[in-house]
One Martini backbone bead per residue (centre of mass of N, CA, C, O) as a GRO file, in nm:
protein
  329
    1MET     BB    1  17.095   6.745   6.629
    2SER     BB    2  16.808   6.742   6.767
    3ASP     BB    3  16.614   6.769   7.018
    4GLN     BB    4  16.413   6.660   7.241
    5ASP     BB    5  16.127   6.625   7.344
    6ASP     BB    6  15.950   6.683   7.629
    7ASP     BB    7  15.886   6.354   7.652
    8GLY     BB    8  16.164   6.208   7.534
    9ILE     BB    9  16.089   6.174   7.229
   10LEU     BB   10  16.177   6.087   6.924
   11SER     BB   11  16.159   6.187   6.622
   12ASP     BB   12  16.179   6.111   6.296
   13GLU     BB   13  16.396   6.324   6.233
   14ASP     BB   14  16.598   6.231   6.444
   15ILE     BB   15  16.634   5.944   6.333
   16ILE     BB   16  16.740   6.018   6.058
   17ASP     BB   17  16.999   6.176   6.146
   18GLU     BB   18  17.121   5.920   6.310
   19ASP     BB   19  17.041   5.632   6.130
   20ILE     BB   20  16.934   5.593   5.833
   21SER     BB   21  17.199   5.611   5.659
   22ALA     BB   22  17.307   5.324   5.782
   23LEU     BB   23  17.092   5.124   5.632
   24GLU     BB   24  17.223   5.139   5.384
   25ASP     BB   25  17.412   5.024   5.150
   26ASN     BB   26  17.733   4.961   5.091
   27PRO     BB   27  17.899   4.991   4.805
   28GLU     BB   28  18.139   4.804   4.876
   29GLU     BB   29  17.958   4.567   4.971
   30GLN     BB   30  17.814   4.516   4.697
   31GLU     BB   31  18.102   4.435   4.553
   32MET     BB   32  18.128   4.191   4.695
   33GLU     BB   33  18.212   3.865   4.718
   34SER     BB   34  18.005   3.626   4.734
   35ALA     BB   35  17.829   3.312   4.729
   36GLY     BB   36  17.854   3.288   4.415
   37ILE     BB   37  17.823   3.228   4.086
   38ALA     BB   38  17.977   3.105   3.785
   39VAL     BB   39  17.881   3.167   3.474
   40GLU     BB   40  17.866   2.942   3.186
   41THR     BB   41  17.828   3.022   2.820
   42GLY     BB   42  18.040   3.016   2.589
   43SER     BB   43  18.054   2.689   2.527
   44HIS     BB   44  17.720   2.668   2.474
   45GLY     BB   45  17.556   2.905   2.446
   46PRO     BB   46  17.254   2.983   2.407
   47VAL     BB   47  16.928   2.959   2.528
   48GLU     BB   48  16.673   2.794   2.410
   49VAL     BB   49  16.367   2.751   2.339
   50GLY     BB   50  16.268   2.458   2.538
   51THR     BB   51  16.479   2.443   2.739
   52PRO     BB   52  16.549   2.312   3.028
   53VAL     BB   53  16.483   2.484   3.338
   54TYR     BB   54  16.647   2.542   3.656
   55ARG     BB   55  16.633   2.570   4.005
   56LEU     BB   56  16.898   2.637   4.229
   57ARG     BB   57  17.083   2.540   4.537
   58LEU     BB   58  17.310   2.658   4.771
   59PHE     BB   59  17.380   2.559   5.085
   60TYR     BB   60  17.620   2.757   5.187
   61SER     BB   61  17.432   3.033   5.079
   62ASN     BB   62  17.124   3.027   4.969
   63GLU     BB   63  17.159   3.044   4.668
   64THR     BB   64  17.001   3.112   4.361
   65PHE     BB   65  16.970   2.953   4.027
   66LEU     BB   66  17.014   2.900   3.690
   67ALA     BB   67  16.971   2.592   3.490
   68VAL     BB   68  17.090   2.348   3.253
   69TYR     BB   69  16.934   2.034   3.120
   70LYS     BB   70  16.947   1.762   2.859
   71GLY     BB   71  16.836   1.540   3.010
   72ASP     BB   72  16.673   1.403   3.223
   73PRO     BB   73  16.448   1.475   3.431
   74LEU     BB   74  16.434   1.667   3.720
   75THR     BB   75  16.397   1.647   4.062
   76PRO     BB   76  16.304   1.761   4.337
   77THR     BB   77  16.591   1.761   4.568
   78SER     BB   78  16.796   1.699   4.384
   79MET     BB   79  17.133   1.637   4.286
   80VAL     BB   80  17.399   1.840   4.139
   81LEU     BB   81  17.652   1.921   3.903
   82VAL     BB   82  17.834   2.237   3.918
   83PRO     BB   83  17.966   2.532   3.817
   84THR     BB   84  18.160   2.758   4.008
   85ARG     BB   85  18.353   3.003   4.125
   86TYR     BB   86  18.524   2.770   4.306
   87GLY     BB   87  18.389   2.517   4.167
   88ARG     BB   88  18.288   2.210   4.168
   89ASP     BB   89  17.942   2.145   4.272
   90LEU     BB   90  17.670   2.116   4.475
   91ALA     BB   91  17.313   2.113   4.397
   92GLN     BB   92  16.974   2.194   4.440
   93VAL     BB   93  16.665   2.110   4.325
   94ILE     BB   94  16.370   2.292   4.311
   95GLY     BB   95  16.283   2.344   3.997
   96PRO     BB   96  16.115   2.432   3.735
   97VAL     BB   97  16.118   2.671   3.463
   98HIS     BB   98  15.876   2.885   3.328
   99ARG     BB   99  15.866   2.994   2.981
  100ASN     BB  100  15.777   3.152   2.682
  101SER     BB  101  16.026   3.346   2.600
  102GLY     BB  102  16.336   3.378   2.518
  103GLN     BB  103  16.661   3.442   2.624
  104LEU     BB  104  16.923   3.332   2.828
  105SER     BB  105  17.136   3.456   3.077
  106ASP     BB  106  17.320   3.374   3.322
  107ILE     BB  107  17.380   3.047   3.301
  108ALA     BB  108  17.392   2.728   3.397
  109TRP     BB  109  17.552   2.398   3.356
  110ILE     BB  110  17.470   2.084   3.395
  111GLU     BB  111  17.654   1.796   3.415
  112ARG     BB  112  17.520   1.612   3.658
  113PRO     BB  113  17.410   1.391   3.851
  114ALA     BB  114  17.439   1.276   4.153
  115SER     BB  115  17.612   1.051   4.318
  116LYS     BB  116  17.670   0.845   4.576
  117ASP     BB  117  17.959   0.948   4.624
  118ASP     BB  118  17.890   1.247   4.637
  119LEU     BB  119  17.703   1.233   4.887
  120GLU     BB  120  17.909   1.110   5.081
  121ARG     BB  121  18.118   1.334   5.056
  122SER     BB  122  17.934   1.566   5.150
  123ALA     BB  123  17.874   1.455   5.434
  124TYR     BB  124  18.170   1.448   5.524
  125ASN     BB  125  18.228   1.753   5.483
  126ARG     BB  126  18.026   1.862   5.693
  127ASP     BB  127  18.181   1.751   5.935
  128GLN     BB  128  18.452   1.899   5.871
  129GLU     BB  129  18.342   2.193   5.890
  130LYS     BB  130  18.305   2.206   6.195
  131ASP     BB  131  18.604   2.178   6.270
  132ALA     BB  132  18.712   2.412   6.093
  133PHE     BB  133  18.563   2.637   6.235
  134HIS     BB  134  18.698   2.613   6.518
  135ILE     BB  135  18.990   2.643   6.425
  136CYS     BB  136  18.968   2.920   6.288
  137LYS     BB  137  18.862   3.074   6.534
  138GLU     BB  138  19.115   3.030   6.708
  139ARG     BB  139  19.316   3.170   6.510
  140ILE     BB  140  19.185   3.447   6.512
  141GLU     BB  141  19.229   3.497   6.816
  142ALA     BB  142  19.538   3.459   6.815
  143HIS     BB  143  19.569   3.709   6.595
  144ARG     BB  144  19.368   3.942   6.651
  145LEU     BB  145  19.122   3.958   6.457
  146GLU     BB  146  18.875   4.170   6.291
  147MET     BB  147  18.673   3.895   6.265
  148LYS     BB  148  18.387   3.706   6.134
  149LEU     BB  149  18.292   3.391   6.128
  150VAL     BB  150  18.046   3.221   5.927
  151SER     BB  151  18.175   2.997   5.717
  152VAL     BB  152  18.226   2.657   5.585
  153HIS     BB  153  18.374   2.508   5.274
  154TYR     BB  154  18.385   2.213   5.092
  155LEU     BB  155  18.484   2.101   4.813
  156LEU     BB  156  18.415   1.828   4.625
  157GLU     BB  157  18.665   1.823   4.371
  158GLU     BB  158  18.852   1.994   4.572
  159PRO     BB  159  19.143   2.090   4.765
  160LYS     BB  160  18.925   2.308   4.919
  161ILE     BB  161  18.873   2.589   5.145
  162LEU     BB  162  18.605   2.791   5.259
  163PHE     BB  163  18.611   3.123   5.412
  164PHE     BB  164  18.361   3.313   5.571
  165PHE     BB  165  18.357   3.675   5.634
  166THR     BB  166  18.337   3.953   5.858
  167SER     BB  167  18.407   4.317   5.825
  168GLU     BB  168  18.464   4.660   5.865
  169ASN     BB  169  18.746   4.587   5.752
  170ARG     BB  170  19.038   4.536   5.643
  171VAL     BB  171  19.224   4.220   5.624
  172ASP     BB  172  19.524   4.071   5.743
  173PHE     BB  173  19.540   3.708   5.660
  174ARG     BB  174  19.818   3.568   5.596
  175ASP     BB  175  19.890   3.419   5.861
  176LEU     BB  176  19.630   3.257   5.875
  177VAL     BB  177  19.668   3.096   5.614
  178LYS     BB  178  19.926   2.955   5.694
  179ASP     BB  179  19.805   2.798   5.928
  180LEU     BB  180  19.582   2.648   5.767
  181VAL     BB  181  19.769   2.501   5.572
  182ASN     BB  182  19.928   2.340   5.793
  183ILE     BB  183  19.670   2.192   5.898
  184PHE     BB  184  19.511   2.094   5.613
  185LYS     BB  185  19.678   2.053   5.345
  186MET     BB  186  19.538   2.291   5.166
  187ARG     BB  187  19.352   2.496   5.012
  188ILE     BB  188  19.296   2.849   5.090
  189GLU     BB  189  18.989   3.055   5.121
  190LEU     BB  190  18.917   3.395   5.177
  191ARG     BB  191  18.591   3.563   5.232
  192GLN     BB  192  18.447   3.872   5.208
  193ILE     BB  193  18.140   3.969   5.345
  194GLY     BB  194  17.835   4.080   5.404
  195VAL     BB  195  17.571   4.118   5.621
  196ARG     BB  196  17.358   4.009   5.420
  197ASP     BB  197  17.504   3.749   5.355
  198GLU     BB  198  17.503   3.641   5.641
  199ALA     BB  199  17.195   3.618   5.671
  200ARG     BB  200  17.161   3.416   5.436
  201VAL     BB  201  17.339   3.189   5.557
  202VAL     BB  202  17.223   3.163   5.856
  203GLY     BB  203  16.963   3.285   5.940
  204GLY     BB  204  16.616   3.332   6.058
  205LEU     BB  205  16.409   3.562   6.238
  206GLY     BB  206  16.197   3.804   6.189
  207VAL     BB  207  15.971   4.051   6.285
  208CYS     BB  208  15.734   3.867   6.145
  209GLY     BB  209  15.817   3.546   6.215
  210ARG     BB  210  15.989   3.485   5.970
  211CYS     BB  211  16.198   3.405   5.754
  212TYR     BB  212  16.434   3.521   5.593
  213CYS     BB  213  16.428   3.631   5.279
  214CYS     BB  214  16.732   3.580   5.200
  215HIS     BB  215  16.705   3.266   5.288
  216ALA     BB  216  16.388   3.172   5.173
  217VAL     BB  217  16.322   3.357   4.896
  218SER     BB  218  16.555   3.472   4.754
  219ASP     BB  219  16.806   3.498   4.482
  220LYS     BB  220  16.874   3.800   4.550
  221LEU     BB  221  17.039   4.095   4.649
  222ARG     BB  222  16.864   4.372   4.679
  223PRO     BB  223  16.842   4.690   4.664
  224VAL     BB  224  16.793   4.927   4.940
  225SER     BB  225  16.591   5.215   5.014
  226ILE     BB  226  16.453   5.484   5.172
  227LYS     BB  227  16.245   5.553   4.951
  228MET     BB  228  16.078   5.294   4.986
  229ALA     BB  229  15.972   5.362   5.269
  230LYS     BB  230  15.833   5.627   5.188
  231ASP     BB  231  15.642   5.508   4.964
  232GLN     BB  232  15.510   5.313   5.212
  233ASN     BB  233  15.451   5.483   5.474
  234LEU     BB  234  15.683   5.455   5.675
  235SER     BB  235  15.840   5.457   5.957
  236LEU     BB  236  16.150   5.632   6.025
  237ASN     BB  237  16.245   5.368   6.201
  238SER     BB  238  16.507   5.170   6.252
  239MET     BB  239  16.353   4.940   6.417
  240LYS     BB  240  16.124   4.894   6.174
  241ILE     BB  241  16.322   4.892   5.885
  242SER     BB  242  16.517   4.678   6.011
  243GLY     BB  243  16.726   4.422   6.035
  244PRO     BB  244  16.950   4.212   6.194
  245CYS     BB  245  17.183   4.324   5.993
  246GLY     BB  246  17.129   4.658   5.976
  247ARG     BB  247  16.937   4.669   5.737
  248LEU     BB  248  16.717   4.700   5.520
  249LEU     BB  249  16.444   4.554   5.435
  250CYS     BB  250  16.380   4.336   5.180
  251CYS     BB  251  16.065   4.379   5.146
  252LEU     BB  252  16.081   4.664   5.026
  253SER     BB  253  16.170   4.565   4.744
  254TYR     BB  254  15.943   4.361   4.672
  255GLU     BB  255  15.702   4.594   4.714
  256HIS     BB  256  15.772   4.843   4.535
  257ASN     BB  257  15.624   4.789   4.264
  258PHE     BB  258  15.339   4.801   4.378
  259TYR     BB  259  15.348   5.094   4.483
  260SER     BB  260  15.432   5.235   4.222
  261GLU     BB  261  15.187   5.147   4.052
  262ALA     BB  262  14.960   5.247   4.241
  263ARG     BB  263  15.049   5.556   4.250
  264ARG     BB  264  15.002   5.614   3.939
  265GLN     BB  265  14.665   5.574   3.989
  266ILE     BB  266  14.693   5.814   4.202
  267PRO     BB  267  14.694   6.053   4.406
  268GLN     BB  268  14.898   6.264   4.579
  269GLU     BB  269  15.033   6.410   4.818
  270GLY     BB  270  14.906   6.750   4.789
  271ALA     BB  271  14.685   6.732   4.609
  272ARG     BB  272  14.453   6.927   4.417
  273ILE     BB  273  14.086   6.931   4.451
  274ASN     BB  274  13.784   6.976   4.296
  275TYR     BB  275  13.474   6.979   4.508
  276GLU     BB  276  13.186   7.112   4.552
  277ASP     BB  277  13.303   7.411   4.549
  278ALA     BB  278  13.588   7.294   4.660
  279ALA     BB  279  13.902   7.277   4.816
  280TRP     BB  280  14.120   6.997   4.801
  281ARG     BB  281  14.349   6.790   5.001
  282VAL     BB  282  14.585   6.551   5.005
  283THR     BB  283  14.685   6.381   5.321
  284GLU     BB  284  14.630   6.063   5.248
  285VAL     BB  285  14.789   5.744   5.149
  286ASN     BB  286  14.634   5.412   5.122
  287VAL     BB  287  14.723   5.142   4.950
  288VAL     BB  288  14.627   4.893   5.109
  289MET     BB  289  14.326   5.002   5.171
  290GLY     BB  290  14.226   5.197   4.928
  291HIS     BB  291  14.265   5.508   5.041
  292LEU     BB  292  14.174   5.859   5.081
  293LYS     BB  293  14.258   6.175   5.225
  294LEU     BB  294  14.066   6.479   5.267
  295SER     BB  295  14.094   6.841   5.286
  296SER     BB  296  13.951   7.139   5.368
  297GLU     BB  297  13.944   7.477   5.439
  298ASP     BB  298  13.694   7.416   5.657
  299GLY     BB  299  13.780   7.109   5.787
  300ARG     BB  300  13.702   6.894   5.614
  301ILE     BB  301  13.661   6.525   5.576
  302LEU     BB  302  13.768   6.274   5.340
  303THR     BB  303  13.694   5.927   5.249
  304ILE     BB  304  13.832   5.770   4.954
  305PRO     BB  305  13.835   5.559   4.721
  306VAL     BB  306  14.029   5.494   4.446
  307SER     BB  307  13.771   5.456   4.257
  308GLY     BB  308  13.688   5.781   4.298
  309PHE     BB  309  13.906   5.830   4.071
  310GLU     BB  310  14.003   6.056   3.797
  311LYS     BB  311  14.167   6.126   3.481
  312VAL     BB  312  14.144   6.452   3.323
  313GLU     BB  313  14.350   6.616   3.138
  314GLY     BB  314  14.577   6.577   3.381
  315ARG     BB  315  14.339   6.571   3.602
  316TRP     BB  316  14.206   6.534   3.906
  317ARG     BB  317  13.897   6.364   4.003
  318ILE     BB  318  13.578   6.324   4.144
  319ARG     BB  319  13.367   6.109   4.180
  320ARG     BB  320  13.086   5.981   4.290
  321PRO     BB  321  13.109   5.905   4.627
  322GLU     BB  322  12.955   5.636   4.764
  323HIS     BB  323  13.186   5.579   5.015
  324ALA     BB  324  13.204   5.836   5.148
  325THR     BB  325  13.345   5.992   5.440
  326GLU     BB  326  13.232   6.215   5.718
  327PRO     BB  327  13.331   6.322   5.993
  328GLU     BB  328  13.249   6.435   6.280
  329GLY     BB  329  13.362   6.765   6.332
   0.00000   0.00000   0.00000
C-alpha cells in the first residue's frame, strides 16, 4: 500500500488497495441459502398468458416473489398460504403483476387465502419467536459459538422453528441444536445467511436517509461490482459506496442499466474529437447532468450537452454547440 499524502489524507488509489476489494460479495456467500422460497411448477405446468399473477412478500425475510392464484381476485395486504422452501407458510399480497405476453417460470402457486385461524396462529407464533430468539441467543453464548443470531421464525403448519444467523466462518452447531430440541420439543433448523441477507431481514436507514433498498425496494439481492461504481463516476471511497452491511450499495446495481445505456450514446472519457480545426479530448462525462467537458491542446475547455454530439461513420463529432460554454482563462 502506498504512503499517505503530505496532508495526511489517503488518495482514492490508497483506499482501493486497502478496502475496495472487500466490498464486493463473497462468492461463497452468494451461494448460501437465504430465506428464499422454493418454487413449485412441475405439478401445475407453465403459467399461461392471462392467468392472474401476484407479487407476495414473506414477512420474516422481506423477500418478494411471484405467485399464481386462479380463485377470486386477491386484494393488496391480504394474507395467503403458499409452499416455501421450508414448508407451507403465510405471505402477504403486495398486488397484481401486469404482463403483456410470454410464460413465467420460477413461480409459486397460492394454495388458498389465509383463514381466521391461520392469522391467529401467525400472531401467536410471532410472540413465541421473541422468546425463542432470547433463548437461542443465551445458548449460543453458553456454547461460545462465533455466530450472530439474526431472526427466528415458526412455520405456520409444521412443528419446526427456523433460526437464521451470520458468521464469518463455518460453525459446528450440533450441540446447540440438541439443546434447542430439548427446550422446544420440535424440529430445529439453523440457516447461515450472508450479511446482505441480514440487512434485508433486519432493515434500517441507509446513507441516503431512506430505508435499505434490500429491505423495502428489491425483490432479489442482485450482485454488485466495483465496476458499477466506476461506470457511475463515483468516488472509490469505501465509506461512500458501501452500505451498513459492509458491501457495495444495492442502488449501484439498480442504476447500472441506466448508466450503461446512457454511456453507449455519448463519447467516453479519453475520446479525441476534432472541432474547429483543433484536437479536443473528453476529460469528464457527467451522465446525470447530461454534459461533457473537453479540453484542447492549447488549454481551452468546453462544456457541451450530450445532445451536441453525433456519431458519423463510427466517429464522434460535435454539432454546432448552441449551449457550449468556455470558461474564462
